[in-house]
C-alpha positions in Angstrom: 137.8 92.5 101.0 137.1 96.2 101.1 136.5 98.3 98.0 139.8 100.0 98.4 141.7 96.7 98.0 142.4 94.8 94.8 142.1 96.0 91.3 140.8 99.5 90.5 137.3 100.0 89.0 137.1 100.3 85.3 136.9 103.9 84.2 133.4 103.4 82.7 132.1 101.8 85.9 133.6 104.5 88.1 132.0 107.2 86.0 128.6 105.4 86.2 128.7 104.9 90.0 129.9 108.5 90.5 126.8 109.6 88.7 124.7 107.5 91.1 126.4 108.9 94.1 125.7 112.4 92.8 122.0 111.5 92.3 121.8 110.2 95.9 123.4 113.5 97.1 120.9 115.6 95.2 118.1 113.6 96.8 119.2 114.7 100.2 121.8 111.9 100.8 119.3 109.3 102.2 120.8 106.4 104.1 120.9 103.0 102.2 118.5 101.6 104.8 116.1 104.5 104.1 116.4 103.8 100.3 115.7 100.1 100.8 112.7 101.1 102.9 111.5 103.3 100.0 112.1 100.6 97.4 110.7 97.6 99.3 112.4 95.3 96.6 116.1 95.3 97.5 118.2 95.3 100.7 120.4 98.2 101.9 123.4 96.0 101.4 122.5 95.5 97.8 122.0 99.2 97.2 125.4 99.8 98.9 127.1 97.5 96.4 125.5 99.4 93.5 127.9 102.3 94.1 130.7 100.7 96.2 131.1 97.4 94.4 133.6 96.7 91.6 131.2 95.3 89.1 128.1 96.6 87.4 125.0 95.5 89.3 121.9 94.1 87.4 119.6 96.7 85.9 116.8 95.8 88.3 119.0 96.8 91.3 120.2 100.0 89.7 116.6 100.9 88.8 115.5 100.6 92.5 118.5 102.8 93.4 117.3 105.4 90.9 113.7 105.2 92.0 114.6 105.6 95.7 116.4 108.8 94.8 113.7 110.2 92.5 115.9 109.9 89.3 114.8 109.8 85.7 114.6 106.1 84.8 114.8 106.7 81.1 118.0 108.6 81.4 119.6 106.0 83.7 118.5 103.0 81.7 120.3 104.6 78.7 123.4 105.3 80.8 123.3 101.8 82.1 123.1 100.2 78.6 126.1 102.2 77.4 128.2 101.4 80.5 127.4 97.7 80.1 128.4 97.8 76.4 131.7 99.5 77.2 132.5 97.0 80.1 131.7 94.0 77.8 134.0 95.4 75.1 131.2 95.7 72.6 132.0 99.4 72.1 135.2 101.4 72.9 135.2 103.7 75.9 135.6 106.7 73.8 132.7 105.8 71.5 130.5 108.9 70.8 127.1 108.9 72.6 124.4 108.1 70.1 120.7 107.1 70.3 121.6 103.7 68.9 124.3 103.0 71.5 121.9 103.6 74.4 123.2 106.8 75.8 121.6 109.4 78.1 119.1 111.7 76.7 116.1 109.3 76.1 113.0 111.1 77.2 110.7 108.2 78.0 111.4 106.1 81.1 110.0 102.8 82.4 107.5 103.0 85.2 106.5 100.5 87.8 103.4 99.1 89.5 103.0 99.8 93.2 100.0 98.9 95.2 98.5 102.1 96.4 97.5 100.8 99.8 97.6 103.1 102.8 99.4 101.3 105.4 97.4 98.3 104.3 97.8 94.9 102.5 94.3 94.6 101.2 93.4 95.2 97.5 92.9 98.9 96.9 92.9 101.3 93.9 96.3 101.3 92.3 98.5 103.7 90.4 97.9 104.1 86.7 101.6 103.5 86.0 102.0 100.6 83.6 103.8 97.5 84.8 107.3 97.1 83.5 110.2 94.8 84.3 112.6 96.1 81.8 113.7 99.7 80.9 112.3 101.2 77.8 113.5 103.9 75.5 112.2 106.3 72.9 114.0 104.7 69.9 113.1 101.0 69.2 115.9 99.5 67.3 115.4 97.0 64.5 117.2 93.7 64.8 117.0 93.0 61.1 113.5 91.6 61.1 111.2 90.1 63.7 110.8 91.5 67.2 111.8 95.1 67.8 113.6 96.0 71.0 114.4 99.3 72.8 117.8 100.8 72.1 118.1 101.4 75.9 117.2 97.8 76.8 120.2 96.4 78.9 119.6 93.0 77.2 120.7 94.5 73.9 124.3 94.4 72.7 125.8 97.2 70.7 128.5 96.8 67.9 129.8 99.8 66.0 126.5 101.7 66.7 124.3 98.8 65.5 122.0 97.3 68.1 121.6 93.5 68.2 120.4 90.9 70.6 123.0 88.6 72.3 121.8 85.6 70.3 122.7 87.5 67.0 126.4 87.8 67.9 128.9 85.5 66.2 129.6 82.1 67.7 133.2 83.3 68.2 132.0 86.2 70.3 129.8 83.9 72.3 132.6 81.5 73.1 134.8 84.4 74.1 132.1 85.7 76.5 131.7 82.2 78.0 135.4 81.9 78.5 135.5 85.3 80.3 132.6 84.2 82.5 134.3 81.0 83.6 137.4 82.9 84.5 135.7 85.8 86.2 132.8 84.2 88.0 134.7 82.7 91.0 136.5 85.9 91.6 133.2 87.9 91.4 131.5 85.6 93.9 134.4 85.9 96.4 134.5 89.7 96.0 130.7 90.1 96.4 130.6 87.8 99.5 133.5 89.7 101.1 131.9 93.1 100.3 128.6 92.1 101.8 130.2 90.6 104.9 132.4 93.6 105.4 129.4 96.0 105.0 127.3 94.1 107.5 130.1 94.1 110.0 131.1 97.7 109.5 127.8 99.2 108.5 128.0 102.9 109.4 124.6 103.9 108.0 122.5 103.6 111.1 122.7 101.5 114.4 120.2 98.7 114.6 117.3 99.5 117.0 114.5 97.3 118.3 112.1 100.2 118.3 111.4 103.2 116.1 113.3 106.3 117.1 111.4 109.6 117.6 112.1 112.5 115.4 111.3 116.2 115.3 108.1 117.4 113.6 108.3 117.0 109.9 111.2 114.6 110.0 110.5 111.6 107.7 113.5 109.5 108.6 112.1 106.8 110.9 113.2 103.3 111.6 110.7 100.7 110.3 109.1 98.2 112.6 107.2 95.1 111.5 104.2 95.4 113.9 101.8 98.2 114.8 103.0 100.4 117.6 99.6 100.0 119.3 98.2 96.4 119.3 95.0 96.2 117.4 95.7 99.3 115.3 95.0 99.0 111.5 94.0 101.1 108.6 92.9 100.8 105.0 92.5 103.1 102.0 88.8 103.6 101.3 89.2 105.9 98.3 91.5 108.2 96.3 89.7 111.5 95.7 90.7 114.6 93.8 93.5 114.5 91.2 94.2 110.9 90.1 97.4 109.1 89.5 98.9 109.7 86.0 97.3 113.1 85.6 99.2 115.7 83.6 99.7 119.1 85.2 101.4 122.3 84.3 104.6 123.5 86.1 103.8 125.2 89.4 100.1 124.2 89.1 98.4 123.7 92.5 96.3 120.5 93.0 94.8 118.5 95.8 94.7 114.8 96.5 92.4 113.5 99.2 93.1 110.2 100.9 90.0 108.7 102.4 91.2 106.4 105.2 89.3 103.7 107.2 90.2 103.0 110.8 90.1 99.3 110.3 91.4 98.4 113.8 90.3 98.7 117.4 92.4 101.8 118.4 91.0 105.3 118.4 93.1 107.6 116.2 94.2 110.8 117.9 97.1 113.2 117.3 98.1 111.4 114.1 99.5 112.7 110.8 100.3 111.7 107.3 104.0 112.4 106.9 105.9 112.7 103.6 108.5 110.0 103.2 110.7 111.9 100.7 112.3 115.1 101.7 113.9 116.1 98.4 113.4 119.7 97.2 114.2 121.6 94.0 112.8 122.5 90.7 112.2 118.9 89.7 110.2 118.0 92.8 106.6 118.7 93.7 106.2 120.9 96.8 103.9 119.7 99.7 103.7 120.2 103.4 106.0 117.8 105.3 103.0 116.4 107.2 99.2 116.7 107.2 97.0 116.2 110.2 94.6 113.3 110.4 91.4 114.2 112.4 90.5 112.1 115.3 88.8 108.9 114.1 87.0 106.2 115.9 87.4 102.5 115.0 85.2 101.6 112.0 84.9 105.3 110.8 86.5 106.8 107.7 88.2 110.2 107.5 89.2 112.3 104.6 92.8 113.8 104.6 93.4 116.4 101.8 96.9 117.0 100.7 97.5 120.2 98.7 100.6 120.2 96.5 102.3 122.4 93.9 103.7 120.9 90.8 107.4 121.0 90.1 108.9 123.9 88.2 110.4 121.7 85.5 109.0 118.8 83.4 109.2 115.6 85.5 107.2 112.9 87.1 106.3 113.5 90.8 105.5 110.6 93.0 105.1 111.5 96.7 104.5 108.9 99.4 103.0 109.2 102.8 102.9 107.2 106.1 100.9 107.5 109.3 103.0 108.9 112.2 102.4 110.3 115.7 103.3 113.8 116.8 107.0 112.7 117.2 107.3 111.4 113.7 107.1 107.7 114.7 105.6 105.4 112.2 102.5 103.8 113.7 101.8 101.2 111.1 105.2 100.6 109.6 104.4 97.2 108.1 101.8 98.8 105.8 102.5 100.3 102.4 102.3 104.0 102.0 99.6 106.0 100.2 100.9 108.2 97.4 100.0 110.4 94.4 101.8 110.5 91.1 101.5 113.2 88.4 103.3 114.1 85.2 104.5 117.7 85.0 104.5 118.9 81.4 104.8 122.5 80.0 102.0 122.0 77.5 99.4 120.7 80.0 
């Protein structure tokens, strides 16, 4: 069943997914396959359902969508919590947006842990971002004693502006929720299966290719492979030099991050570059060259690759990732994780 068939999306869900589509558009309208490649945690079909499906996807899926588009996790976790509350009937659709009901406007977002390996799977220095599996907010809401929870936590239910955990709802409300679940679950399963099948059969994002396609210089959109282009090729991150992950910088401040790379394979590196994976531009994005040259490097040697960047014009968090490519923009070690830097842009830095 296609998204155009069957019942119409609830207004709250349509508003939420429209916002996600706008976020994707502002990020340069990357393909869902490209977004899945950036995430590394969800498939392109799952990301497609986030904006095309007729039900609200789990927060973990929405969070990966937001991350792949460089969005503000705090803002979107708040919007997610409020949309979920409206769809469950806990608050009316026209309820005013307040801090207690988990609305947009929260200023502190959740962050994630990503291994900062250059095109490598070995243990290397990691980002200073704290691990988190649930969204957090700036206003922890009291549950009437005991554990405190974030007002933007999607697990939290909202009733007349008062935040409460699901186990604190009345038994009558619980029975009603279970009854809804038993009625809706079979339909949801059928819809999801049909949507995924239809998407895979009619996927218009990109044709499947057995090999990476070549792009023009500076183009970051490459099709990922699972093996090195050159047999025996390998790399590792020896050190992160210069500005460190989690550093606070002022708007428009210039800084340098140097990636020290080890040629851990048997192939001599020549005519190679570090290429930026994200191509989004604007006042909330850090400015960098699209690619930086890697000096020729013999097997077993290390090489330092400095990347000079300028902080965003507005307060935000910049995370910029890089992959090794040839002169045509083809990823040479696509199975390896990217290297990256991450800084917080604050006006009082």
